[in-house]
C-alpha positions as CSV (number, residue, x, y, z in Angstrom):
1,M,113.2,89.3,154.8
2,I,111.3,87.2,152.3
3,Q,108.1,85.7,153.8
4,L,107.3,82.0,152.9
5,T,103.6,82.6,152.2
6,A,101.2,80.6,150.1
7,F,101.2,83.6,147.7
8,L,105.0,83.2,147.2
9,F,104.7,79.5,146.6
10,N,101.9,80.0,144.1
11,F,103.9,82.6,142.3
12,L,107.0,80.4,142.2
13,A,104.9,77.5,140.9
14,L,103.6,79.6,138.1
15,Y,107.0,80.9,137.2
16,L,108.4,77.4,137.2
17,L,105.6,76.3,135.0
18,Q,106.5,79.0,132.5
19,S,110.1,78.0,132.4
20,C,109.2,74.3,132.0
21,T,106.8,75.0,129.2
22,Q,109.4,77.1,127.4
23,T,112.0,74.4,127.8
24,Y,109.6,71.6,126.7
25,L,108.4,73.5,123.6
26,H,112.0,74.4,122.7
27,R,113.2,70.7,123.0
28,L,110.1,69.5,121.1
29,N,110.7,71.9,118.3
30,L,114.4,71.0,117.9
31,S,113.7,67.3,118.1
32,Y,111.1,67.6,115.4
33,L,113.6,69.6,113.3
34,R,116.3,66.9,113.6
35,R,113.9,64.3,112.4
36,K,112.7,66.4,109.5
37,G,116.0,68.2,108.8
38,N,117.3,66.0,106.0
39,D,114.3,66.1,103.7
40,V,113.7,69.2,101.7
41,P,109.9,69.9,101.6
42,E,108.6,69.2,98.1
43,L,107.2,72.7,97.7
44,L,110.7,74.2,98.1
45,R,112.8,71.8,96.0
46,D,112.9,74.3,93.1
47,L,114.8,76.8,95.3
48,I,116.5,74.8,98.1
49,D,118.9,71.9,97.8
50,G,120.0,69.5,100.5
51,E,123.1,71.5,101.5
52,K,121.1,74.7,101.9
53,F,118.4,72.9,103.9
54,R,121.1,71.5,106.3
55,K,122.4,75.0,106.7
56,I,118.9,76.3,107.6
57,S,118.5,73.5,110.1
58,A,121.9,74.1,111.7
59,Y,121.2,77.9,112.0
60,T,117.8,77.2,113.6
61,V,119.3,74.8,116.1
62,E,122.2,77.0,117.1
63,S,120.3,80.3,117.3
64,D,117.3,78.7,119.2
65,Q,119.5,76.9,121.7
66,F,121.4,80.1,122.4
67,G,118.2,82.1,122.7
68,M,116.8,79.6,125.2
69,M,119.9,79.7,127.3
70,A,119.8,83.5,127.4
71,T,116.1,83.4,128.3
72,L,116.7,81.0,131.2
73,F,119.6,83.1,132.4
74,D,117.4,86.2,132.4
75,Q,114.7,84.4,134.4
76,A,117.3,83.1,136.9
77,V,118.7,86.6,137.5
78,F,115.1,87.9,137.8
79,L,114.3,85.3,140.5
80,A,117.5,86.0,142.3
81,I,116.7,89.7,142.5
82,L,113.2,89.0,143.8
83,L,114.2,86.4,146.4
84,S,117.5,87.7,147.6
85,G,116.2,90.7,149.5
86,L,118.0,93.0,147.1
87,L,114.9,95.1,146.3
88,P,114.1,96.1,150.0
89,W,117.8,96.9,150.5
90,L,117.9,99.0,147.3
91,V,114.7,100.9,148.3
92,N,116.2,101.6,151.8
93,L,119.4,102.9,150.2
94,I,117.5,105.2,147.8
95,Q,115.4,106.5,150.7
96,S,118.5,107.2,152.8
97,W,119.7,109.4,149.9
98,G,116.7,111.6,150.4
99,F,114.9,110.8,147.2
100,G,111.1,111.2,147.1
101,V,108.6,108.9,145.3
102,I,109.1,110.2,141.8
103,T,112.8,110.7,141.8
104,G,113.3,107.5,143.8
105,G,111.3,105.6,141.2
106,W,113.7,106.9,138.5
107,V,116.7,105.9,140.4
108,F,115.3,102.5,141.4
109,F,114.5,101.5,137.8
110,A,117.6,103.1,136.4
111,I,119.8,100.9,138.6
112,L,117.8,97.7,137.9
113,S,117.7,98.4,134.1
114,S,121.5,99.1,134.1
115,V,122.2,95.8,135.8
116,A,120.0,93.9,133.4
117,H,121.5,95.5,130.3
118,L,125.1,94.8,131.6
119,L,124.3,91.1,132.2
120,R,122.7,90.8,128.7
121,L,125.7,92.4,126.9
122,P,127.7,89.2,126.4
123,F,124.7,87.4,125.0
124,G,123.9,90.1,122.5
125,F,127.6,90.4,121.5
126,Y,128.0,86.6,121.0
127,N,124.8,86.3,119.0
128,T,125.9,89.1,116.6
129,F,129.6,88.3,116.2
130,V,129.6,84.5,116.5
131,I,126.3,83.0,115.5
132,E,125.2,85.7,112.9
133,E,128.8,86.0,111.7
134,R,129.1,82.2,111.3
135,Y,126.1,82.0,109.0
136,G,127.0,85.0,106.9
137,F,124.5,87.5,108.2
138,N,126.5,90.0,110.3
139,T,128.1,93.0,108.6
140,M,128.5,95.2,111.7
141,T,131.7,96.2,113.3
142,P,132.1,96.1,117.1
143,R,132.3,99.9,117.1
144,M,128.9,100.2,115.3
145,W,127.4,97.6,117.6
146,F,128.4,99.6,120.7
147,A,127.2,102.8,119.1
148,D,123.8,101.3,118.4
149,L,123.7,100.0,121.9
150,A,124.5,103.4,123.4
151,K,121.8,105.1,121.2
152,G,119.3,102.5,122.1
153,L,120.0,102.9,125.8
154,I,119.7,106.7,125.6
155,I,116.3,106.4,123.8
156,A,115.0,103.7,126.2
157,A,116.1,105.8,129.2
158,A,114.5,109.0,127.9
159,L,111.2,107.3,126.9
160,G,111.1,105.0,129.9
161,G,111.9,107.9,132.3
162,L,109.1,110.0,130.7
163,I,106.6,107.2,131.0
164,L,107.6,106.2,134.6
165,G,107.7,109.9,135.7
166,S,104.2,110.4,134.2
167,L,102.8,107.4,136.1
168,M,104.4,108.4,139.4
169,V,103.1,112.0,139.1
170,L,99.6,110.7,138.3
171,L,99.8,108.2,141.1
172,V,100.7,111.0,143.6
173,C,98.5,113.7,142.3
174,G,95.7,111.9,140.4
175,G,93.6,110.7,143.4
176,R,91.8,107.4,143.4
177,T,91.2,107.5,139.6
178,W,94.9,108.0,138.8
179,W,94.9,104.8,136.7
180,V,92.2,106.2,134.3
181,W,94.4,109.3,133.7
182,A,97.4,107.0,133.3
183,W,95.6,105.0,130.7
184,M,94.8,108.0,128.6
185,V,98.3,109.4,128.9
186,L,99.9,106.1,127.9
187,G,97.5,105.6,125.0
188,A,98.3,109.1,123.7
189,F,102.0,108.4,124.1
190,E,101.8,105.2,122.1
191,W,100.1,107.0,119.2
192,L,102.7,109.8,119.4
193,L,105.5,107.2,119.1
194,L,103.8,105.6,116.1
195,W,103.8,109.0,114.4
196,L,107.3,110.0,115.4
197,F,109.2,106.7,114.9
198,P,109.8,107.0,111.1
199,I,110.9,110.6,111.2
200,I,112.8,110.8,114.5
201,I,113.9,107.4,115.9
202,A,114.5,105.2,112.9
203,P,116.9,107.7,111.2
204,L,119.1,107.6,114.2
205,F,120.1,104.1,113.2
206,N,119.7,103.9,109.4
207,K,119.7,106.0,106.3
208,F,116.5,106.3,104.3
209,D,116.8,107.4,100.7
210,P,114.1,107.6,98.0
211,I,114.2,104.3,96.1
212,E,116.8,104.4,93.3
213,D,114.9,102.1,90.9
214,K,112.5,104.6,89.4
215,T,110.6,101.9,87.5
216,L,109.9,99.9,90.7
217,G,109.1,103.2,92.5
218,H,106.4,104.0,89.9
219,R,105.0,100.5,90.0
220,I,104.7,100.7,93.8
221,E,103.0,104.1,93.6
222,N,100.6,102.8,91.0
223,L,99.9,99.8,93.3
224,M,99.2,102.2,96.2
225,G,96.9,104.3,94.0
226,K,94.8,101.2,93.1
227,V,93.7,101.0,96.8
228,G,93.6,104.7,97.5
229,L,96.5,104.5,100.0
230,R,98.7,107.6,100.2
231,V,102.2,107.4,101.6
232,K,104.9,110.0,102.2
233,G,107.3,108.1,100.1
234,V,108.9,104.8,99.1
235,F,112.4,104.5,100.7
236,Q,115.2,102.1,100.7
237,M,117.0,101.5,104.0
238,D,120.7,100.7,104.2
239,A,120.1,97.5,106.2
240,S,123.1,95.8,104.6
241,K,125.6,97.8,106.8
242,R,124.4,95.8,109.7
243,S,123.0,92.5,108.4
244,R,122.2,90.5,105.3
245,H,118.7,89.7,106.5
246,T,116.0,90.9,104.1
247,N,112.6,92.5,104.9
248,A,110.2,95.3,104.0
249,Y,107.6,97.1,106.0
250,F,105.1,100.0,106.4
251,T,105.6,102.4,109.2
252,G,104.0,105.6,110.6
253,I,100.5,106.8,110.8
254,G,98.7,109.8,109.3
255,K,100.8,111.8,106.9
256,N,103.9,110.1,108.1
257,K,103.0,106.7,106.5
258,R,105.9,105.4,104.4
259,V,107.1,102.2,102.6
260,V,110.5,101.0,103.6
261,L,112.4,98.4,101.6
262,F,115.7,96.8,102.9
263,D,118.4,97.3,100.3
264,T,119.1,93.5,100.8
265,L,115.6,92.8,99.6
266,L,116.0,94.9,96.5
267,T,119.1,93.0,95.4
268,S,117.8,89.5,96.1
269,H,114.1,89.7,94.9
270,T,112.4,90.3,91.6
271,K,110.3,93.3,91.1
272,D,107.1,91.2,91.1
273,E,108.1,89.5,94.3
274,I,108.7,92.9,96.0
275,L,105.3,94.2,94.8
276,A,103.7,91.0,96.2
277,V,105.4,91.6,99.6
278,L,104.2,95.2,99.6
279,A,100.7,94.2,98.5
280,H,100.7,91.9,101.6
281,E,101.6,94.9,103.8
282,I,98.9,97.0,102.1
283,G,96.5,94.3,103.0
284,H,97.3,94.9,106.7
285,W,96.5,98.6,106.3
286,K,93.3,98.1,104.2
287,R,92.0,95.5,106.6
288,K,92.8,97.8,109.5
289,H,94.7,95.1,111.4
290,L,96.7,97.7,113.4
291,L,93.5,99.3,114.7
292,K,92.0,95.8,115.4
293,Q,95.0,95.0,117.5
294,L,95.3,98.3,119.3
295,V,91.6,98.5,120.4
296,P,91.6,95.3,122.4
297,L,95.1,96.1,123.7
298,E,94.0,99.4,125.0
299,L,91.0,97.8,126.7
300,L,93.4,95.2,128.3
301,S,95.7,98.1,129.3
302,L,92.8,99.8,131.0
303,A,91.9,96.6,132.9
304,G,95.6,96.1,133.7
305,L,96.0,99.5,135.2
306,Y,92.9,99.0,137.3
307,L,94.5,95.8,138.6
308,V,97.8,97.6,139.3
309,A,95.9,100.3,141.2
310,R,94.3,97.7,143.4
311,L,97.5,95.6,144.0
312,L,99.6,98.7,144.8
313,D,97.8,98.9,148.2
314,W,97.9,95.2,148.9
315,P,100.2,94.7,152.0
316,L,100.8,91.0,151.3
317,L,102.6,91.9,148.0
318,Y,105.2,93.9,149.8
319,Q,105.5,91.7,152.9
320,T,106.1,88.6,150.9
321,F,109.1,90.1,149.2
322,G,110.6,91.6,152.3
323,F,109.3,95.1,152.4
324,E,108.1,96.6,155.7
325,T,105.9,99.3,154.1
326,S,104.4,99.8,150.6
327,V,106.6,101.6,148.1
328,P,104.8,102.5,144.9
329,Y,107.7,102.2,142.5
330,A,108.8,98.9,144.0
331,G,105.1,97.8,143.7
332,F,105.2,98.5,139.9
333,Y,108.2,96.2,139.7
334,L,106.6,93.4,141.8
335,I,103.3,93.6,139.9
336,G,105.2,93.3,136.6
337,A,106.9,90.2,138.0
338,L,103.4,88.7,138.8
339,I,101.9,89.6,135.4
340,S,104.9,88.3,133.3
341,P,104.2,84.6,133.6
342,L,100.4,85.1,133.2
343,A,101.1,87.1,130.0
344,Y,103.2,84.3,128.7
345,F,100.3,81.8,128.7
346,V,98.2,84.3,126.7
347,R,100.6,84.1,123.8
348,P,98.7,81.4,121.9
349,A,95.7,83.7,121.7
350,E,97.8,86.5,120.4
351,S,99.5,84.2,117.9
352,W,96.1,82.9,116.6
353,I,94.9,86.4,115.9
354,A,98.1,87.4,114.2
355,K,98.0,84.3,112.0
356,R,94.5,85.1,111.0
357,F,95.6,88.7,110.0
358,E,98.5,87.2,108.0
359,R,96.2,85.0,106.0
360,E,93.9,87.9,105.3
361,A,96.9,90.0,104.1
362,D,98.0,87.1,101.8
363,N,94.5,86.9,100.3
364,F,94.6,90.7,99.7
365,S,97.9,90.5,98.0
366,V,96.8,87.7,95.6
367,K,93.5,89.6,94.8
368,L,95.3,92.9,94.3
369,L,97.9,91.4,91.9
370,G,95.6,88.9,90.3
371,N,98.2,86.2,90.8
372,A,99.5,84.1,93.7
373,E,102.8,83.1,92.2
374,P,104.8,86.3,93.0
375,L,103.9,86.1,96.7
376,R,104.7,82.4,96.8
377,G,108.1,83.1,95.2
378,A,108.7,86.0,97.6
379,L,108.0,83.9,100.7
380,K,110.3,81.1,99.4
381,R,113.1,83.5,98.9
382,L,112.6,85.3,102.2
383,A,112.8,82.0,104.0
384,T,115.9,81.0,102.1
385,D,117.7,84.3,102.5
386,N,116.9,84.5,106.2
387,L,117.5,80.7,106.9
388,S,114.0,80.5,108.5
389,N,112.9,77.2,110.1
390,L,110.9,75.4,107.4
391,T,109.7,72.5,109.6
392,P,108.6,73.9,113.0
393,H,106.7,71.5,115.3
394,P,103.0,72.3,115.0
395,L,102.6,72.8,118.7
396,Y,105.5,75.2,118.8
397,A,104.2,77.1,115.8
398,W,100.7,77.3,117.4
399,F,102.1,78.7,120.6
400,Y,104.7,81.2,119.3
401,Y,104.4,81.9,115.6
402,S,102.8,85.2,114.6
403,H,102.8,84.0,111.0
404,P,101.6,80.6,109.7
405,P,104.5,78.2,109.0
406,L,106.0,78.8,105.6
407,I,104.9,75.5,104.1
408,D,101.3,76.1,105.1
409,R,101.3,79.5,103.6
410,I,102.8,78.4,100.3
411,S,100.5,75.4,100.1
412,R,97.5,77.6,100.8
413,L,98.6,80.1,98.2
414,R,98.9,77.4,95.6
415,D,95.3,76.2,96.4
416,F,94.1,79.8,96.4
417,G,95.7,80.5,93.1
């Protein structure tokens, strides 16, 4: 039975503060958009007319409102699971089946994850086949959507099961310093995934072919050669079979580094704009932004695992949520519940670092190409094609955005040029 302790009330207060902050920022952003939603920013009037701008605003309002509703629903379900006594009942049921700590942990998380995915299914389906369809983005069939869902669940179950199993084995057999070994194993696993993703996981969902436009391919290779960056290839991805959204990215590490261009990007952007986008991504690599993000994250991961190791033996954690004894795999779930709202309020710091990296990558692109105009044009077209919010509230952008708002970037590039 749930215990009404000061610890529980403090947790609920923090969780409520997170939900209230999310709701406030969401309403603030949409209110700001409605005030600004009829006037096309001066820097974009060469590409966006009033009708297009109203469509962008409508898409932002509808998708953000739906996303907020889905988030609050997830949080309500999560609280219901924590406070209903379901977790102790589920643990008792698993133990009655004769499962040990490791296999019991697999079953415990498999059941909870299955319930969560089932409850989210209607939201994902509605977003794809109603909202994305209404604004001309969706190109998927329901059959493809369910196939992607099945493949995603299988991959998540395999990877999640491997990680959870490793943690439980180390917890049982690793002694008092199990968390140090767990940190090393998880770090190695993350690097392995970065290496395997472009050659194993991504091809399960999309087809990657060498770029058909040989002229563009040679220009890209020359651009790479300028900065001494070797990649396994330049590929175009059949993104259009799922969505009309446009993008490009680098992926992989070591010899598996590759450039990926959405086929939608190739048809909607000029060659100079594509090169500018890639030069921006090259900037991330040359400035070692991935490494600069991973190092502090690994240090935080080490500190987090130490905290987990301490909290797993804390009786009040289990008593508060209705457990009679400590159960390690349930402890992982409860600690995750405690850390989640704390991690939410760290987001502005993460956003600030990410924005700084984006500005550095913009600078690199301009210097590499010797001209700011291609990147400015690419950013304008990307925002137009993807119906990105052009007028976010400054506080909302400060809290959530990993990239500077588009108008700020374009204005800065104009001054930079």
